[in-house]
N, C-alpha and C positions, 0 to 999 in steps of 0.2 A: 453801654451807650446811653446817652441821655435821650429821653423821650422828646418829641417835637414841642410839647407844651412846657418843657422844663424852663424855658427862657421867658415865660410870661412875667412881665414886670408890673408892679403896681405904680400908681401915679407918682409917689415920692421917689421910687427907684428910677423912674424915667427922668424926673427932674434932676436927680443926682447925675445920671448919665449925661444929660445935656450940659450940665455945668462942667463935668469932666472933659467933654469934647471941646468946650470953649477955653477952659483954664488949664487943662492937661493934668492938674493935680488938685486934690482936695484933702482937707484935714477932718478927722472924725469929730473933734471938738467943735469946729466951726459948723459942720453939718448938723450936729446935735442941737446947737443953739438956733440955727436957722429954721429947722423944721420942728423944734420944740418936742423932741423925742429923746430917749436915753441914748447914750453912746453905744450900749449893747444893741439897740435897734439898728443904729447906723452900721455897726459891724456886720449884722446879719444882711443888711441891704448890700453892703460891699461884697460879701461872700456870694450873694446871688448874682451881682453884676460880674464878678470874676468868672462865673460859670459861662458867660457869653463869649469869653475869650477876648473881650475888648478892654478889660480892666484888670489891673494887677494891684493887689493890696500891698501896702508898704507899712512900715512902722508908724502908726498914728494916722494913717490915711490911705490914699490910693492914687494911682496915676492911670491915665488913659493911654493904652497902647494900640487901640484899634486892632486890626489884624494885618496892618501894613508894615510888618517887619521888613527890615532891609533885605534886599535880595540875597546878599551874601549870608544872611542868617537863615532865611527860609529855604535856600537852595539845598541845605544839608538835611532838611527834614524829610523823611520818607523818600529818600532819593532813589532807591532801587525801584519802588513802586512807580514813581514819576517817570523814570526812564522807560519802564515797560508800557505805561499808559501812552507816553509820547510816541513810542515806536508803533504801537498798535493803531493809534489814531492817524498817524502820518501815512501808514500803509493803506488806509482807506481813500486817500486823496488821489484823484485821477488827473492825467494830463488834460490841459485845456480849461480847468476849473478856475474860477475866481474865488479866493478864500480870504476871509477875515480872521486874523489871529490877534487876540488881545494880550495884554501884559500879564505875566505870572510865571512862576517857576515850572509849572506843569505844561503850560502852553509853550514855553521856551523849548521844552523837550520835543514837542511836536515839530517845531522849526528845525531843531538840530537833527531830527531823524529824516527830514526830507532829502531825497537824492540830489546830488550836485547837478545843477543845470536843468532841473525839472521844468517842463513847459507849463507852468501855471503862473497866475498873477496873485500876489499876496498883498493885502492891505493890512496895515498894523498901526496901532497907536503906541507901540513899545519900541524904544530906541535899541534895546539889546537884541530884540528879535530882528529888527531891520539890519543890524550889523551882522548877525548870524547869516541872514539870507543874502546879504551882499557878498559874503565870502563864498557862498554856494552859487553865486551868479544866477539867482532866481529873481525875476522881475518883481520889484517891491514898491508899493506906494505907502508913504508915511503921512499920517494925518498931521495937521498942525495942532496947536493947543498949548496949554500950560503944563509944565513938567511936574509930575509927582516924583520927587527924588527917591523915595523909598522903593518904588516899583519900576522906575524908568518909563512910566506911562504918561502919555499926553492926554489931557482931558479939557473940558470946558467948551465954550461956544464954537471955537474954530474946529475942534475935533468933531463936534456934533454936526456942523455944517458939511464937513468933508464926507462923513459917513452917510448923511442924508441924501447926498447927490449920487450915491452908488448903489449897486445891487450885487449881492454875492450869491454864489451857488451854495456855499456853506460857511458857517462861522464856527470857530473853535474858541470857546470861552472858558476861562478859569472861574472859580467861585470859592468863597470862604465858608459857605454854608449851603446845605441841601436839606430841606425838611418838608414834610407833607403839607403843612399849613402855610408856610412862608415861601415855599418854592426855592429858587436859587437866589442867593443873597451875597452881599458884599458889605464890608464895614466902611468903605469910602463912598460917600454919596456921589461924588463926581465920576468915579470909575464905574459905579453901578449904572449911571446914566449912559455912559459909552456902551456898556454891555447891552443895555436895553435897546438902544438904537441899532446896534449891530445885529442883534437878534431879529429886529423888525425888518431889516433890509436883506435878510438871508432867506433863501429857499429852505434851508435846513440848519437848525441850531444844534450844535454838538457841545456838550460840556465835558471837560476833562478835569477829573478831580480824584484824589486818592480817598480811601474809605474813611479817613479821619474827619472828612467834611460831612458825613452822614449824620443827621439828627441835629446839626448845628444851625442856629438862626442868627445871622448877622444883621446889622442895623437896617440895610436897605435891600428890599427884594427887587430884583431886576427882571424876573420872569417867573411865571407859575411852572409847575412841573410839566404840564401839558404842552408848553411852548417848545420843549426840547424833543428832538427825534431820538437822540442817543446820549447816554452818559457813559463815557469811557473811564473805567475805574479798575481797581485791583481786587476787589471782593464784593460780593453781593451785600446790599443793605439789609438790615434786620427789619422786622415788623415794628411799627405799622408803615414804615417808609417803603418797604418792598412792595406791599400791596397798593400803596398810593401811586407808585411808579407804574405798576401794571395797569391800574385803572386809568391812569392818564395817558397810556399808550407810549410810554417812554421805554426804549430798548436799552437794556443794560449790557454793555460790551465789556467783557472781562479781558484785561490785558494778559497776554501769554508770557 
């Protein structure tokens, strides 16, 4: 597993990442000329960026993939673990609670595992989660906002305004990275802002994530470790993250 500091980027690598985010694709030859360094240096930069999970090297360059893989692609990754995590997290929810569930493949499993007709109110910014809860006849409020097609999530000022006007007993949030120094993070800045707001409006923040997220640092941190009450996952993190979670008072809930 990568150490939390493994994704420290130098100034040139950060500039390359920013360019990738804007243009979606870069060429080694162009970057070499732009930064006045050898193509071998650029290749090493791209190797480093690929470790973050937001960049994929190609022949002669690289593309930006973020970690916003389409839901149909992400849903097959670690599915057994996600099912167990969703089942365990859903079992902790009690009748009468007001819950926020954000978009993601693991949070979707939380929604799928809720009992039909459960007497709770769910607020979500994810269209697929809203559809799942509609079929279960669970009262659901959907935020407004701009649709992120890859994740079926609504983001932006309208989503933020809706969330700011509410208060939740608990939030169940997905994440693309969990690290000691960077906390909980996401590769999409707009989705990270929704997560940050939902956490701030919740009496208890729960993070649902399989163990592949441990040690990963995505672009935007939306909460420090100490902001979470629980992390629902499939196995314990390794050091130093395990120690950091204990020090932050985060309870690790292992899915059965």
